[in-house]
C-alpha positions in Angstrom: 26.0 100.3 53.2 29.2 99.8 55.2 32.7 100.8 54.2 33.5 97.3 52.9 30.3 97.2 50.8 30.9 100.7 49.4 34.5 99.7 48.5 33.2 96.6 46.6 30.6 98.7 44.8 33.2 101.2 43.7 35.5 98.4 42.5 32.7 96.9 40.5 31.9 100.2 39.0 35.5 100.8 38.0 35.7 97.3 36.5 32.5 97.9 34.5 33.9 101.2 33.3 37.1 99.5 32.1 35.2 96.7 30.4 33.0 99.2 28.6 36.0 101.2 27.5 37.6 98.1 26.0 34.4 97.1 24.2 34.2 100.6 22.7 37.8 100.3 21.5 37.1 96.8 20.0 33.9 98.2 18.3 36.1 100.9 16.7 38.7 98.4 15.6 35.9 96.3 14.0 35.1 99.1 11.7 38.7 99.3 10.4 38.8 97.3 7.1 41.5 94.7 6.5 44.2 95.9 4.1 45.1 93.9 1.0 48.3 92.8 2.7 46.4 91.5 5.7 43.9 89.6 3.7 45.5 86.1 3.5 42.2 84.6 2.5 40.1 84.5 -0.6 36.6 83.5 -1.7 37.7 79.9 -1.9 38.9 79.9 1.8 36.6 77.5 3.6 35.6 78.1 7.3 33.4 75.7 9.3 31.5 76.9 12.3 29.9 74.3 14.6 26.6 75.0 16.3 25.9 78.0 14.1 22.2 78.1 13.3 21.7 80.7 16.0 23.4 82.9 18.6 27.2 83.5 18.6 27.8 80.8 16.0 25.4 82.4 13.6 27.0 85.8 14.1 30.4 84.3 13.5 29.2 82.9 10.2 27.8 86.3 9.2 31.0 88.1 10.1 33.3 85.7 8.3 31.0 85.7 5.3 31.1 89.5 5.3 34.8 89.4 5.0 34.6 87.2 1.9 35.1 83.6 3.1 33.0 80.6 2.2 31.4 79.5 5.4 29.9 76.2 6.3 27.0 76.6 8.8 26.3 73.5 10.9 23.4 72.5 13.1 22.1 69.3 14.8 18.6 70.2 13.4 18.5 70.1 9.6 15.5 72.3 9.2 16.8 75.0 11.5 20.2 74.9 9.9 18.8 75.2 6.4 16.6 78.1 7.5 19.6 79.9 8.9 21.7 79.3 5.8 18.9 80.6 3.5 18.6 83.8 5.6 22.3 84.5 5.1 22.2 83.6 1.4 19.4 86.1 0.9 21.9 88.7 2.1 24.3 87.6 -0.6 26.7 85.6 1.5 28.5 82.5 0.4 27.2 80.1 3.0 26.6 76.3 2.7 25.0 73.9 5.3 25.6 70.4 6.6 24.0 68.6 9.5 26.5 68.1 12.4 26.1 66.8 16.0 29.6 67.0 17.6 28.5 64.6 20.4 27.8 61.9 17.7 30.9 60.2 16.2 28.9 59.0 13.1 27.7 62.5 12.4 31.2 63.9 12.6 32.4 61.1 10.2 29.7 62.0 7.7 30.6 65.6 7.9 34.3 64.9 7.5 33.7 62.9 4.3 31.4 65.6 2.9 33.7 68.5 3.5 36.5 66.7 1.6 34.3 65.5 -1.3 32.7 69.0 -1.8 35.4 71.4 -0.8 38.6 69.4 -0.6 38.8 70.1 3.1 38.8 73.3 5.2 41.0 76.2 6.2 39.3 77.4 9.4 37.5 75.6 12.2 35.5 77.4 14.8 34.3 75.1 17.6 31.3 77.0 18.9 28.8 74.2 19.6 28.1 73.7 23.3 25.4 73.2 25.9 24.6 74.6 29.3 21.5 73.8 31.3 21.8 76.2 34.3 20.7 79.8 34.4 21.0 82.5 37.1 22.0 80.9 40.4 21.0 77.4 39.4 23.8 74.8 39.6 22.2 71.5 39.0 24.3 68.5 37.9 21.4 66.7 36.3 22.9 67.0 32.8 26.6 67.1 33.7 27.4 64.1 31.6 25.9 65.6 28.5 27.7 68.9 29.1 31.1 67.2 29.3 30.3 64.9 26.4 29.3 67.9 24.1 31.5 70.8 25.3 34.8 68.9 25.8 34.7 65.4 24.3 32.6 66.6 21.3 35.0 69.5 20.6 38.0 67.1 20.9 36.4 64.6 18.5 35.7 67.4 16.0 39.3 68.6 16.1 40.7 65.1 15.8 38.5 64.5 12.7 39.2 67.9 11.1 42.9 68.4 11.5 43.7 65.8 8.8 41.2 67.6 6.5 42.8 71.0 6.9 44.3 72.3 3.7 48.1 73.0 3.5 48.8 76.7 3.4 51.8 79.0 3.9 49.5 81.1 6.2 48.6 78.1 8.4 45.2 76.6 9.1 43.3 77.9 12.1 41.2 76.4 14.9 39.3 78.7 17.4 37.6 77.2 20.4 34.8 79.2 21.9 35.5 78.8 25.7 34.8 80.8 28.9 36.6 82.6 31.7 34.6 80.3 33.9 37.1 77.6 33.0 40.2 79.5 34.1 42.5 77.6 36.3 43.8 80.5 38.3 41.0 83.0 38.4 40.3 84.7 41.7 36.8 83.2 41.8 35.3 79.9 40.5 38.6 78.0 40.3 39.6 74.4 41.2 40.0 74.0 45.0 42.7 71.3 44.6 45.9 73.2 44.4 48.0 70.2 43.4 45.7 69.4 40.5 45.6 73.1 39.5 49.4 73.1 39.4 49.5 69.9 37.3 47.1 71.3 34.8 48.9 74.7 34.7 52.4 73.2 34.1 53.1 72.3 30.5 55.6 69.7 31.7 52.8 67.7 33.5 49.8 68.6 31.3 48.7 65.6 29.3 45.5 64.3 27.6 45.3 61.6 30.2 45.4 64.2 33.0 42.6 66.2 31.4 40.5 63.1 30.8 41.1 61.8 34.3 40.0 65.2 35.7 36.7 65.2 33.9 36.1 61.5 34.7 36.8 62.2 38.4 34.3 65.0 38.3 31.6 62.9 36.7 32.2 60.1 39.1 31.7 62.4 42.0 28.5 63.7 40.4 27.2 60.1 40.3 28.2 59.6 43.9 26.7 62.9 45.0 30.0 64.0 46.5 30.9 66.7 43.9 30.0 69.6 46.2 32.9 68.9 48.6 35.2 67.9 45.7 36.8 71.4 45.3 35.2 72.0 41.8 34.3 75.5 40.5 31.3 76.8 42.4 29.4 78.5 39.6 27.9 76.6 36.7 30.1 73.8 37.8 29.6 71.3 35.0 29.9 74.0 32.3 33.0 75.4 34.0 34.7 72.0 34.2 34.0 71.4 30.5 35.5 74.7 29.5 38.5 74.2 31.8 39.1 70.9 29.9 38.8 72.7 26.5 41.3 75.3 27.6 43.8 72.7 28.8 43.4 70.7 25.6 43.9 73.8 23.5 47.3 74.4 25.2 48.3 70.8 24.9 47.3 70.4 21.2 49.1 73.7 20.2 52.5 72.2 21.1 51.8 69.1 19.0 50.5 71.0 15.9 53.4 73.4 15.8 55.8 70.6 15.2 54.4 70.1 11.7 56.1 71.5 8.6 55.4 75.1 7.7 52.6 74.5 5.1 51.0 71.9 7.4 51.0 74.1 10.5 47.7 74.5 12.4 47.3 77.3 14.9 44.8 76.7 17.7 43.6 79.3 20.3 40.5 79.7 22.5 38.6 82.8 23.5 35.8 83.9 25.9 33.0 85.8 24.2 31.8 87.3 27.5 28.3 87.0 28.9 26.3 87.4 25.7 22.6 87.8 25.2 21.7 84.4 23.8 19.3 81.5 24.5 22.1 79.8 26.5 22.2 82.7 29.0 18.4 83.1 29.1 19.0 86.4 27.2 20.4 87.9 30.4 23.9 88.7 29.1 25.7 92.1 28.9 27.3 91.7 25.5 25.7 91.8 22.1 26.1 88.9 19.6 28.3 91.2 17.5 30.6 91.7 20.5 30.5 88.0 21.4 31.6 86.9 17.9 34.2 89.5 17.4 37.3 88.0 19.0 36.7 84.6 17.4 36.5 86.2 14.0 39.6 88.3 14.7 41.6 85.2 15.7 40.4 83.3 12.6 41.5 86.1 10.2 44.7 87.2 12.0 47.8 87.8 9.8 51.0 85.9 10.4 52.8 85.5 12.7 50.0 83.8 14.7 49.9 82.9 18.3 49.0 79.4 19.3 47.8 77.8 22.5 46.7 81.1 23.9 43.5 82.4 25.5 41.8 85.7 24.5 39.0 88.0 25.3 38.1 91.4 23.7 41.0 91.0 21.3 43.6 90.7 24.1 45.4 87.7 25.6 44.3 86.7 29.0 45.7 84.1 31.4 44.4 80.5 31.7 
């Protein structure tokens, strides 16, 4: 190995050491119980977790339930969702289930009506549902439209439907979007090649829903034309990365709108990266455990006031977009 290769290997080793040190610190923090002053929630506080019959979503349901919230587990597949709910109920957790497909407008409407009729709304929404069809070095765009429709447009539809259903509270309602560092605008690797577009999406003055939608539409159009490779899009897991870039941008945009509401109507929205977690989506090849992957999402959902909004987190720390 040459000097350059040796230097890169040492840098990777140092980065791995720092990451493990932070994970160890977060694991220690996870064992520290919330004080009575920190516990703004009660057994009637209702949290909804999308895509939660398995993986990170299921673990988020488990952890929120452990802290004493009432949690609604959701799944596209009714039998799998009911099975997941039953397994948690056997452990003594207050968990309910309802079918939900965030890529289906009618499914969201049915869920929205049900949550109001049964629980008078919700206090916490964790948007975990998402899809990815590439593993390892694969980077096929065969399912790009479905990835964008689910990960970005479905998440957006869910938020639009749930915000009016969120209960007034002096502590504020909370939305947490499960995202990814792969969608960072200004990462050293895997970022948009179009510097002008990157600047527009980075700048709060030029960021708009129209800009985000136009960006994903342009990507899908290039996929159809077969010209996406030279389009300056992220190089790894391209469709998934673009979908999460859109989620991150929408989180920032919506945070400004939601914080203009009156105090008891405020909704705080943030996103986080769970890391590379051992799940079916990663082909069980990840580094992080489910417990580690769920941790920051739960921490954001339960955070005491004052809350951040429109921010991006990983391992319980803010990171840049």
